[in-house]
N, C-alpha and C positions, 0 to 999 in steps of 0.2 A: 132173832140174832143175839149175840151176847152183849154184855154191857160196854161202854166206851173204854173203860180200863183195859179190859181183855183185848179188845180190837186194837188199842194203841200198842199193846205188848206184840201182838201179832205183826202190825205194820212195822215196828222197829226191828223185826227179824227178817224183813224182806231185804235181800241183798241190794245194796244202793241206796238204801234209805236210812238215814240218821235222824237225830233229834230235829235238826233244822229243816230238813226235806219233809219229814213228817208234819211238822207244824204247818208248812207251806201247803202241803196237800190237803190236810184238814180245813185250813182257811179256804182253800180253792173249791172244796166240795161241800163245805158247811158242817161236816161231822165225819168221823171215822166210818160210821155205818154206811153213809152215802158213797164214801170212796170205795169200800169194799163191795158195794152194791152196783158200782159203775160198770158199763160195758166196756169192752175193749176199745170201741170207737170213741167213747167218752174219755176214756184214759189217754188215747192218742191225742186228744186236744190239749193236754197239760204242756206248757212250754218247757223245753229242755229235759223232757223225760224220755229216756231211752227205750227201745223195744224189749231189751233184756229186763229192765226193771218193771216194765208193764206186765210182761209174761209172768214174772215172779209174783206180782201182786194178784195175779189171776189163779196161781197155784194154791192147793190147800195146805202145802207144807208148813207155811208160818202158823197156822191154826194148830197143828199138831205140836209144834214146839212151844207155842204160847201155853197149850194145855199143860205141858210137862213143867214148864217154869212156874206157872201159877199154883200147880199142885204142890210143888216143893215149897214155894212161899207159904202155903196154907198149913203144911206140915210143921214148918219152923215159925208159925205165927208172924209172918212178914207181910206187910201191906204195901203194895205199889201205890204210889201217889203220883198221878200224871199232872201235868202243869195246869189242866183245867179243873182240877179237884178244889173244893173250897178250902182245904187245909194246906194247900200248897203254898210256900213261903212267897210273899209278895215280891220280894226283891229278885228272887229267881225267875218269877213269871216274865219279868222285863227282859231276859235274855232271849235271843233269837233261837238259841239252841238248848232251851231249858230241858234238863234231863228228867227222866222218870226217877223218883226217889223211892227207895225201898226201906221202909221202917218197921 
């Protein structure tokens, strides 16, 4: 599977998931990779997660969109910095809805 930054980009493209929900889901499963590897039954155990969002997590469409976004970033020499990256600003990490930074 791809790296955590790529997977986080794909996760943030899933309808119904924003920065705060993404962080909660990553904490729930331990990593973005484990989240995307989870079965539908495992996803159904997530509190307050709707079936529509779970089905969107199981589709491949977010990966195609993430590929396109990250390809454009590469062309323009832009690096996405997720909240778990070592260079992410400490004070922003404290926010519940820490955004992905593009520098």
